[in-house]
C-alpha positions in Angstrom: -18.5 13.6 -6.7 -20.1 10.5 -8.1 -23.9 10.5 -8.7 -25.8 8.8 -5.9 -26.8 5.4 -7.3 -30.4 4.3 -7.9 -31.1 1.3 -5.6 -32.6 -1.4 -7.8 -34.2 -4.5 -6.3 -32.0 -7.6 -6.0 -34.1 -9.6 -8.4 -34.0 -6.8 -11.0 -30.3 -6.3 -10.6 -29.5 -10.0 -11.1 -31.8 -10.3 -14.1 -30.0 -7.4 -15.8 -26.6 -8.9 -15.1 -27.7 -12.2 -16.5 -29.0 -10.6 -19.7 -25.8 -8.6 -20.0 -23.6 -11.7 -19.5 -25.6 -13.7 -22.1 -25.5 -10.9 -24.7 -21.9 -9.8 -24.2 -20.1 -12.7 -22.5 -19.1 -9.9 -20.1 -15.6 -8.7 -19.4 -15.1 -6.0 -22.0 -14.7 -3.4 -19.2 -17.3 -0.9 -20.6 -19.7 0.7 -18.1 -22.9 -1.0 -19.3 -25.6 -1.9 -16.8 -24.3 -3.9 -13.9 -24.9 -4.0 -10.2 -24.5 -0.7 -8.3 -22.5 -0.6 -5.1 -25.3 0.8 -3.0 -24.0 0.2 0.5 -27.5 -0.7 1.5 -26.5 -3.9 3.3 -28.0 -6.3 0.7 -27.0 -9.8 1.8 -24.3 -11.4 -0.3 -25.2 -14.7 -2.0 -24.2 -18.0 -0.5 -21.1 -19.7 -1.6 -21.0 -21.4 -5.0 -18.2 -23.9 -4.4 -16.6 -22.7 -7.6 -13.5 -24.8 -8.2 -10.5 -23.3 -10.0 -8.5 -25.6 -12.3 -5.2 -24.7 -13.9 -5.1 -25.5 -17.6 -1.9 -27.3 -18.1 1.7 -26.8 -17.0 2.7 -24.4 -19.8 2.4 -20.7 -19.0 0.3 -18.5 -21.2 2.7 -15.6 -21.0 6.4 -15.6 -20.2 9.4 -13.2 -20.6 10.6 -15.4 -23.5 7.4 -14.7 -25.3 8.1 -11.0 -25.0 11.8 -11.5 -26.0 12.7 -9.7 -22.8 15.8 -10.4 -20.7 13.9 -9.4 -17.5 13.2 -12.2 -15.0 9.6 -11.6 -13.9 6.2 -11.1 -15.6 2.7 -10.8 -14.2 -0.6 -10.1 -15.9 -1.1 -6.5 -14.8 -4.4 -5.4 -16.4 -6.4 -7.8 -18.7 -9.2 -6.1 -20.6 -11.7 -7.7 -23.0 -12.8 -5.4 -25.8 -15.2 -7.1 -28.2 -13.6 -10.3 -29.4 -10.0 -9.4 -28.4 -8.3 -9.7 -25.0 -5.7 -7.2 -24.1 -3.0 -7.8 -21.4 -0.8 -5.0 -20.1 1.8 -7.0 -18.3 4.4 -5.9 -15.8 7.9 -7.1 -16.7 10.9 -6.5 -14.4 13.8 -7.9 -12.5 14.5 -5.7 -9.5 11.5 -5.0 -7.3 10.7 -2.4 -6.2 12.4 -1.0 -9.2 12.0 -0.2 -12.9 9.1 -2.0 -14.6 8.3 -2.2 -18.3 4.6 -2.4 -19.4 4.1 -4.7 -22.4 0.9 -4.9 -24.5 -0.2 -8.4 -25.6 -3.4 -9.6 -27.4 -5.4 -12.8 -27.7 -8.5 -14.0 -29.4 -9.3 -16.7 -26.8 -7.5 -15.7 -23.6 -5.2 -18.7 -23.9 -2.8 -18.0 -26.8 -1.1 -14.6 -26.4 1.2 -12.6 -28.7 3.0 -9.3 -28.2 1.0 -6.5 -29.9 4.2 -4.3 -30.0 7.8 -5.3 -29.8 8.6 -2.6 -27.1 6.9 -1.6 -23.9 4.0 0.8 -24.4 5.4 2.8 -21.5 7.4 2.2 -18.3 7.5 3.1 -14.6 9.9 5.9 -15.5 6.9 7.7 -17.1 5.0 7.7 -13.7 6.0 11.0 -11.9 5.0 9.8 -8.5 6.4 6.2 -8.9 9.3 6.6 -6.4 11.3 3.4 -6.8 8.8 1.9 -9.3 5.2 1.4 -10.4 2.9 -1.4 -11.6 -0.1 -1.6 -13.9 -2.8 -3.2 -11.8 -6.2 -3.0 -13.7 -7.8 -1.2 -16.6 -11.1 -0.4 -18.4 -12.6 1.4 -21.4 -14.9 4.4 -20.8 -18.1 5.3 -22.6 -16.3 7.6 -25.0 -13.7 5.0 -26.0 -10.9 6.2 -23.8 -8.6 3.4 -22.6 -7.6 3.7 -18.9 -4.9 1.8 -17.0 -4.7 2.1 -13.3 -1.2 2.2 -11.9 0.2 2.0 -8.4 3.4 3.4 -7.0 5.8 0.9 -5.5 8.0 1.8 -2.6 9.4 0.0 0.4 9.4 3.2 2.6 6.5 5.4 1.4 2.7 4.9 1.3 1.7 3.6 -2.1 -0.7 5.7 -4.2 -3.0 5.0 -7.2 -3.0 6.9 -10.5 -4.2 6.7 -14.1 -2.8 6.5 -17.6 -5.0 7.1 -20.6 -4.9 6.5 -24.4 -7.2 6.7 -27.4 -6.5 3.0 -28.0 -4.6 0.1 -26.5 -1.5 0.7 -28.6 -1.2 4.2 -27.1 0.5 6.6 -26.9 -0.2 6.5 -23.2 -0.3 9.6 -21.1 0.2 9.2 -17.3 -1.7 11.9 -15.4 0.6 13.9 -13.2 -1.2 13.4 -9.9 -2.6 10.2 -8.2 -6.3 9.7 -8.0 -6.3 8.0 -4.6 -3.9 8.4 -1.7 -3.4 7.0 1.7 -5.8 7.9 4.5 -4.9 10.3 7.3 -2.9 9.3 10.3 -4.8 6.7 12.3 -7.0 5.6 9.4 -7.2 2.0 8.5 -5.4 2.7 5.1 -2.9 5.3 6.4 0.0 3.1 5.3 -1.0 3.2 1.6 -3.2 1.7 -1.1 -2.2 -1.2 -3.4 -3.3 -3.7 -6.0 -6.5 -1.9 -7.3 -9.1 -3.7 -9.4 -11.8 -1.8 -11.2 -15.2 -3.1 -12.4 -18.2 -1.3 -14.1 -21.3 -0.5 -12.2 -24.7 0.9 -13.2 -23.5 4.4 -12.1 -19.9 4.3 -13.2 -17.1 2.3 -11.7 -16.1 0.6 -8.5 -12.4 0.2 -7.4 -11.3 -2.4 -4.9 -7.8 -2.2 -3.3 -5.7 -3.4 -0.4 -5.4 -0.8 2.3 -2.5 -0.9 4.7 -2.6 0.3 8.3 1.2 1.0 8.2 3.7 1.2 5.5 4.9 -2.3 4.5 3.3 -5.7 5.2 3.7 -5.9 9.0 0.5 -4.0 9.8 -3.2 -4.9 9.3 -4.3 -5.2 5.7 -7.9 -5.2 4.5 -9.8 -4.6 1.3 -11.3 -1.2 0.6 -13.5 0.3 -2.1 -13.9 3.6 -4.0 -16.5 4.6 -6.5 -16.5 7.0 -9.5 -19.1 8.3 -11.9 -16.5 9.0 -14.7 -13.5 6.8 -13.9 -11.5 10.0 -13.1 -12.6 11.3 -9.7 -12.8 8.7 -7.0 -14.4 8.7 -3.5 -13.2 6.1 -0.9 -15.5 4.5 1.6 -14.5 5.3 5.1 -14.2 1.6 6.2 -13.0 -1.6 4.4 -15.6 -3.8 2.8 -13.7 -7.1 3.7 -11.5 -7.8 6.6 -9.6 -10.9 7.6 -11.5 -13.4 9.7 -10.8 -16.9 8.3 -8.0 -18.8 9.9 -6.1 -19.3 6.6 -6.0 -15.5 6.0 -3.6 -15.1 8.8 -4.9 -11.7 9.8 -4.5 -9.9 6.5 -6.1 -9.7 3.0 -4.4 -8.7 -0.2 -4.5 -8.7 -4.0 -8.3 -8.3 -4.5 -9.4 -9.1 -8.1 -13.1 -8.5 -8.9 -15.4 -9.5 -11.8 -19.1 -9.1 -12.5 -21.0 -12.3 -13.1 -24.7 -13.4 -13.3 -24.4 -14.2 -9.5 -23.2 -10.7 -8.8 -19.7 -9.6 -7.9 -16.9 -12.2 -7.5 -13.7 -11.4 -5.7 -10.6 -13.6 -5.7 -8.1 -12.4 -3.1 -5.2 -13.6 -1.1 -4.5 -13.9 2.6 -1.3 -12.6 4.2 0.3 -15.7 2.7 0.1 -15.1 -1.0 0.0 -18.7 -2.1 -3.5 -19.0 -0.7 -6.4 -17.4 -2.6 -10.0 -17.2 -1.4 -13.3 -16.4 -3.2 -16.0 -14.1 -2.0 -19.4 -13.0 -3.5 -21.5 -9.9 -3.3 -24.8 -8.7 -4.8 -24.2 -5.0 -4.1 -20.4 -4.7 -4.1 -20.3 -3.7 -0.5 -21.5 -6.7 1.6 -19.4 -9.8 0.9 -19.7 -13.4 1.8 -16.8 -15.9 1.6 -17.2 -19.0 -0.5 -16.5 -21.4 2.3 -14.0 -21.3 5.1 -11.0 -22.4 3.1 -9.0 -21.0 0.1 -10.1 -22.0 -3.4 -6.5 -22.0 -4.7 -3.4 -23.2 -2.7 0.2 -23.9 -3.6 -0.7 -27.6 -4.1 -2.9 -26.6 -7.0 -0.1 -24.8 -8.9 0.9 -26.2 -12.3 4.5 -25.3 -11.7 6.8 -25.2 -8.7 7.2 -21.9 -6.9 5.2 -19.2 -5.2 2.7 -16.7 -6.6 2.2 -13.0 -6.7 0.0 -10.8 -8.9 -3.1 -11.8 -10.8 -6.0 -10.7 -13.0 -9.6 -11.9 -13.1 -12.2 -11.9 -15.9 -15.7 -13.3 -16.3 -17.1 -14.6 -19.6 -18.9 -17.6 -21.2 -20.1 -18.9 -17.8 -16.7 -19.0 -16.0 -14.2 -17.0 -14.1 -10.7 -16.9 -15.6 -7.8 -16.2 -13.3 -4.4 -15.3 -14.5 -1.7 -15.8 -11.9 2.0 -15.1 -11.7 3.9 -18.2 -10.5 7.6 -19.0 -10.2 10.6 -19.3 -8.1 10.8 -15.6 -7.3 14.5 -15.1 -7.9 16.2 -13.6 -11.0 17.5 -17.1 -11.9 14.2 -18.8 -11.7 11.8 -16.0 -12.8 8.1 -16.1 -13.0 5.4 -16.7 -15.7 1.7 -16.3 -16.1 -0.6 -19.3 -15.8 -4.3 -19.6 -16.4 -7.0 -21.1 -14.2 -10.8 -21.3 -14.7 -13.8 -22.0 -12.6 -17.4 -22.6 -13.8 -19.9 -20.1 -12.1 -23.0 -22.0 -11.0 -26.2 -20.4 -12.2 -28.1 -21.2 -9.0 
C-alpha cells in the first residue's frame, strides 16, 4: 500500500514546483518533489487560457522515419531524461491487433531519430494482451529503472494496465506477467475496463490517470480515474473518478487523459467522446480539477494536416506544455503521423 501523503500547504507546494521547474525544466519523469494527490479537496486553480499552436504541417514522427511498412504511428510514451527525450511509439496497421514498440530519441523534442532499427518489443510480448497492446506512458524510478505502462487492447474484454521494465531505454524490456490494474467489480464505474493511462511523479511516489469504462467498448459512460503508488509497482485506485463529463462539447464522455506537472500545478489535456476535441483542466492536488473554460483548447480546425486524431503524449518544460498528437486519415492507405503542438503556461 502507498504511504499516506503529507499534506503540504498550497503555497508551499506551488513554491516547490516552481523551483523544480526552473532547476530541471521538468518532464524527466523522476519522482522528485512535486504536488501530492491528497484528496483533501484543495480548490483547483482558475483557467489559464493556454492556447495550443501546432508547429508546422510536417509531422515530427512518421512510419517513413522508422522505415516501417505499417500504416499508423502514435507517440505512446514520451520521457525526458536529462537533455534527451525518449519516445516509445506504437506502430501498427490492424487495430486491435499486433503493435510494434519503437524507441526514438531527440535533443529538442522536435527532431526525432530512431534509436534502434527494430522494435524494442511488441504486443506479442504482453501475456495478457489479447488481440493487442499499446504503450501509453512511462517514467524512470529513483533507482534508475525504466518503466513503460502498457494497456491490453480488445474489442470484447475489459482492458487492463500492466508494466514493462528495463535498466535503460534500449532494453532489453521485460513485461511483467500480471497486470497492475484491472477493471472494477460488476456495477462499478470502471467495470468495463481501464485505458490510456498517464503517470506523473508526486511527492510520495506516482499518480496514474486513466479512462474508466462503465461497459466494455465506447457505448457506456467514460470518466477519468486515478490510482496512486509509492513505488510505481503496486497501485491503489480511488473509488470514484476525479473528472466526469459535464461540458456540452464532451458529449457525455471523457477519454485519453494526458497529465503533466507545471508551476501552476497539474495540467491535464483530455478528449471528449469525439476524439477530435481536446480540453484542458488544472489541479493543485491532483484530485480536484477545474476546466480551462467551457470549450475545447484543440479542435479539428486547428490540425496542421487533414484527418482525425487519436493518441497523444504531454510534457512540460521551459515554460510550456508540449502535446504530441496522432493525426491522419485513419485508414491503411492514408495512415497517421505524430504532430507537435505547444502552449505557454502563464505564471499567474
